[in-house]
C-alpha positions as CSV (number, residue, x, y, z in Angstrom):
1,X,142.6,104.8,80.9
2,X,138.6,104.8,81.8
3,X,137.0,107.9,81.0
4,X,135.4,109.8,84.4
5,X,132.2,111.6,84.3
6,X,131.2,115.3,84.5
7,X,131.7,115.5,88.3
8,X,128.2,114.9,89.1
9,X,127.9,111.7,91.2
10,X,124.7,110.4,93.1
11,X,124.3,107.4,95.2
12,X,121.4,105.0,93.5
13,X,118.7,102.7,95.0
14,X,121.1,100.4,96.0
15,X,123.6,102.8,97.5
16,X,126.3,102.3,94.7
17,X,127.9,105.6,93.4
18,X,126.2,106.4,90.2
19,X,128.5,108.2,87.5
20,X,127.2,109.1,84.1
21,X,129.4,108.8,81.1
22,X,130.9,112.0,79.6
23,X,128.2,114.1,78.2
24,X,125.3,112.3,79.5
25,X,123.1,113.3,82.2
26,X,121.5,111.5,85.4
27,X,117.8,111.9,85.6
28,X,116.3,113.0,88.9
29,X,114.4,109.5,88.6
30,X,117.7,107.6,88.7
31,X,119.5,109.8,91.1
32,X,116.7,109.1,93.5
33,X,116.4,105.2,92.2
34,X,113.1,105.1,91.1
35,X,111.2,104.0,88.0
36,X,108.7,106.6,87.7
37,X,109.2,109.9,86.1
38,X,110.2,112.7,88.8
39,X,110.0,115.4,86.4
40,X,106.5,114.4,85.1
41,X,105.3,114.5,88.9
42,X,107.0,118.3,89.1
43,X,105.0,119.5,85.7
44,X,102.1,118.1,86.8
45,X,102.2,119.7,90.1
46,X,103.3,122.9,88.7
47,X,100.1,122.6,86.0
48,X,97.7,121.9,88.5
49,X,98.5,125.1,90.6
50,X,99.8,123.7,93.7
51,X,101.5,126.6,94.6
52,X,103.9,129.1,93.1
53,X,107.0,127.7,94.3
54,X,107.5,123.7,94.7
55,X,110.3,122.2,96.8
56,X,112.8,120.0,94.9
57,X,112.2,117.3,97.3
58,X,108.5,117.3,96.9
59,X,108.1,115.4,93.2
60,X,110.6,112.9,94.3
61,X,108.8,112.0,97.5
62,X,105.6,111.9,95.7
63,X,107.1,109.8,92.9
64,X,108.5,107.3,95.4
65,X,104.9,107.2,97.6
66,X,103.0,106.6,94.3
67,X,105.6,103.9,93.0
68,X,105.4,102.1,96.5
69,X,101.8,102.2,96.3
70,X,101.7,100.7,93.0
71,X,104.3,97.9,93.9
72,X,102.2,96.7,96.6
73,X,99.0,96.7,95.0
74,X,100.6,94.6,91.9
75,X,102.5,92.3,94.4
76,X,99.2,91.4,95.7
77,X,97.3,91.4,92.5
78,X,100.2,88.8,91.1
79,X,99.5,86.8,94.4
80,X,95.9,86.5,93.7
81,X,96.4,85.9,89.8
82,X,99.1,83.0,90.7
83,X,96.3,81.5,93.2
84,X,93.9,81.3,90.5
85,X,96.7,79.8,88.1
86,X,96.5,82.7,85.7
87,X,99.7,84.4,84.5
88,X,98.3,87.7,83.8
89,X,96.6,90.2,86.0
90,X,93.1,91.4,85.5
91,X,91.1,94.1,87.0
92,X,89.3,91.0,89.2
93,X,92.6,90.5,91.0
94,X,93.3,93.9,91.4
95,X,89.9,94.0,93.1
96,X,90.1,91.0,95.3
97,X,93.7,92.2,96.4
98,X,92.9,95.5,97.4
99,X,89.4,94.6,99.5
100,X,91.6,91.9,101.2
101,X,94.1,94.2,102.6
102,X,93.0,96.3,105.4
103,X,95.4,99.1,104.9
104,X,94.4,99.4,100.9
105,X,91.1,99.1,101.6
106,X,90.8,102.0,104.1
107,X,92.7,103.9,101.2
108,X,91.0,102.8,98.5
109,X,87.3,101.6,99.8
110,X,85.2,104.2,97.9
111,X,87.2,103.3,94.5
112,X,85.2,101.4,91.9
113,X,87.2,99.0,89.9
114,X,85.6,98.7,86.3
115,X,85.4,94.9,85.8
116,X,86.2,94.2,89.1
117,X,83.3,92.3,90.2
118,X,82.2,91.7,93.9
119,X,84.0,90.3,96.6
120,X,82.6,86.3,97.4
121,X,80.6,86.1,100.8
122,X,78.0,83.9,101.8
123,X,76.3,85.1,104.8
124,X,77.0,82.2,107.8
125,X,73.0,81.6,108.4
126,X,72.6,80.5,104.7
127,X,75.4,77.8,104.8
128,X,74.3,74.4,105.7
129,X,74.3,73.3,108.9
130,X,77.2,70.4,109.7
131,X,75.9,67.4,111.5
132,X,77.6,66.4,114.7
133,X,78.3,62.8,114.6
134,X,76.2,60.7,117.0
135,X,77.9,58.6,119.8
136,X,76.1,55.2,120.3
137,X,74.8,55.4,123.9
138,X,76.6,52.0,124.5
139,X,80.0,54.2,124.2
140,X,78.9,57.0,126.6
141,X,80.7,57.3,129.6
142,X,78.3,56.9,132.9
143,X,79.1,59.0,135.7
């Protein structure tokens, strides 16, 4: 005979129904299918005088948005690290990832990343001119 939960059911990130064991509680983060702590965001909203009352969905939404942004940045920085044959993401990889993505650049354009360096750019006028292969006059077509 299996033990049922305390009657509180919730759907996780994948849509499966989560039933906690007897005597255990589901965190708001696990109910929402998030990794970031919803309770911490709620506490910060209360302590920063965001308002007298905070809707129950506000910290969940905020945690979900921040988690998405972090996942996006880490994915792009991981790709940059992989392109540089590195296994560890360093601030330089974060800098390159953010500066090469248009939407993240718009959001984080004024942010200075410590130890991030600069984005490599050489003005086209400073590049050496490419020489066009010369065609011998004997092979030119006369019209």
